[in-house]
N, C-alpha and C positions, 0 to 999 in steps of 0.2 A: 682704622681708615677706611671711607666709604668704597663700595668697588663699582665701579660701572663698567658695564658692558656693551663695546663698541664693534656692531655691526656694519661691516662696508665692505665692499668688495675690490675696492684699490687700497691698497696696500701704504700710498701716499697719504690718502685721505686718514687711515687709521694712525699712522704715524704722526699726523699733523694734529690731531685731537689728543693722542696722548700728550704731546708736546705742550698744549695749552692747559690740559688737566692735573697732570703730576705735579708741577709745582705749586699747586693749589691744594695739595694734600690727598688726592682720588689714588686709588688703584685702578689703573685701567687694562680692562683684561680685552684684548683684540679676537674676533673671528672674522671670516671672510665669506661667511653665506649666512642666510638665513637657518637653514637645515643644521648648521653648526650652533647658533644661539639658542634655536627651540631645545636641540638636544643639552646645551649647559644648563639652561633654566629648568629641565627636567630634571638634574640632578643636584644642582648648587644652587647659591642664591647670590644676588647684588643688589644694591640698592637703586641703579638707574639703569635703562639702556638708551643707548643715541642708536638710532635705527635708520639706515639709508635706504630711500624708497627705489630708486635705480639699479637692483642685483637682478643678473640671471638667476634664471631656476625659479627661484622663490622672491617675490619682490617684497619691498618692505609692508605692503600693506597685507598681503598674504600672511607674512612672518608676523605681523602683530596681532592678526587674529589666533596663528598657533601658539604665539606666546600667551596670549590671555587666555587659552585653554590649561596652561599649566602655572601660570603666575599670575599676579597683579601687581607686580613691579612699575613703577613709574615707566612711559617712554617718550621721549624725544625722536621724532620723525626729522630725518635733516635730508634735504632735497633741493635741487635747482629749479624744479619745478613750481611757479608761483602763482597759477590759477586758482579761485577760490574754491572749485569745485574739488580740486586735488587735496587741499588743505580739508575741507568738510570731509572729504572721504577718509583723511587719515586719522580725524580725530573721532569719526562714527566708529572706524574700526578698533579701537580702545587705546589710542594716543594720547598721550596729557599734553603734549605740546608739540608745535612745528616751527622749525627754523630752517629758512631758504638759504642757499647757498648763493654767493660768499659771504661770511660773515667773520667774526674777530672773536677772539678769546673772552674778550669782556662780555659780548653778549651772550653767549654761549655760557660762562660762568654765571652770569645774572640769572638767566632761564633755569639753571639746576639748581640753584639755590631757591628760587619762587617755586621750584616744584618740591623740594624737600619741605619748605614753609606750609604748603598748602596739603599736602602729605603728612604732615609732622613727623618726619623720618628723622627730624635733627635730634641729636641727643640732648635735648632740652631738661634736663635732669640736674636737680640739686647733688653740688658736689661738695664733700667736707674733708677737709684734710688738715690732721694736726689743728685742730680748732679753727682753722680757716673754712667760712662756708660761703658760696657761691651759689646763688640763687636767680636763675633766669624767669622763674614767673614773677617774682618782686622786682626783678633787674636790681636787685642788691648784692654787696659783698661785706661779708664782718667777720670779727675775730673775737672769740671767746664772748659771741653775743654783742659786741660791742660794732656799730657800722662803721664802714670806711668809706667815706665820700672819693668816688672816682668818676671820670667821663664816661660816655659810651664807647669809645674806643677801647679805653683802658680797661673796662669790664670785660669786653669780646676779646681783649688780648689775653686778659688773666684765662678765661673760659677756653680759650683754646689751648693753652699751656697744659692746666689742670686735666683737659681731656687726653693729653698726649704727652703722659710723663717719660723722660726720657730720650725724647724725638728732638732734635737738632732742628731748628725751624729757621731758613735763611731769611735775611730782611726781605730780598723777592718776594719769597713765599708767604712772608707775614703780610706783605704790601697788598698782596693779590687776593690772601684770604679776608684779611680784615678790611682793608680800604675798597677791594671791588673794584668798579669802573674808575675807581681814582686812584690807580696802583700807580700812576707817572709820580706820585709824591716822592718828594728826596727820601734816601735811604737815611737819613739822618731823623727823618720825624720819628721812625720805628726807635732808636737812640733815646730820643727825647720821650715818647711813651714810657719805653721802658725803665727810664732812669726816674720818672713820675712815680710808675707802680712802686719800684723800689722804696722812694722814700715813703711813698702813703703807708706801705704793708709795714714797714720799719719802726716809722711813727707810731704804730697802732701797737707794737711790739711783737709783731709775727718774724720769726727769723728767715726772713725772704732770701739771705745773701746764701743760706744754706741750699737753697731749693731752685732759684732763678740766676741760672749761671749762663757766661758770657763764653760762647765757642770763640776762641778769637781768629779773626779772618773768615769766618763762616757766618755766625749769627747766634740765636738764644735757644737755651732749654729749659726744662723743668724736672729736677732732679729730685725722686720721690726719698731716695735713701738717705 
């Protein structure tokens, strides 16, 4: 699970961002000041920092500079200031992106995923499991050396489940993570894709029913046992 450090002096904003990100599979670590953020990153790691600009004692720009002294973690600056000079200042101090308030969950999630793509932090490595091979470089899925034809969404769905064995995903979480900004799609879309994945892997000879299981009333998970 990717860890995101949320740096904001307002508890309400920290809670709101956590509410947006947690269902998408991110571990949120909230801190209330720039000093706390720098201290945290000097001892521990995370995959991304969401950093408010307007904070007392140490503002976001100074915090960004201090973070860059101890870490090259991607930083998204978050502020109500919209002047171009402020945006340039934020980026020049070492930030990777800049989002202005107010914002919605879709925009924030899209920006985060874009950061991960650019910095190549996503775990896009080939996964092999009991003869099943998921390869993001060739965008292919196969079983015992034979290709399995699946759609891009089905491919992403299989990859997410393989990367997170024994974790239960709700339908809402799967919609947010796989469909992103299209998360208004109805829940039955997930059920349809799961059914298709099961059919295609079953037809290929893979014992999918032993691994892709339904958690009734909640969602789905991939069992490695």
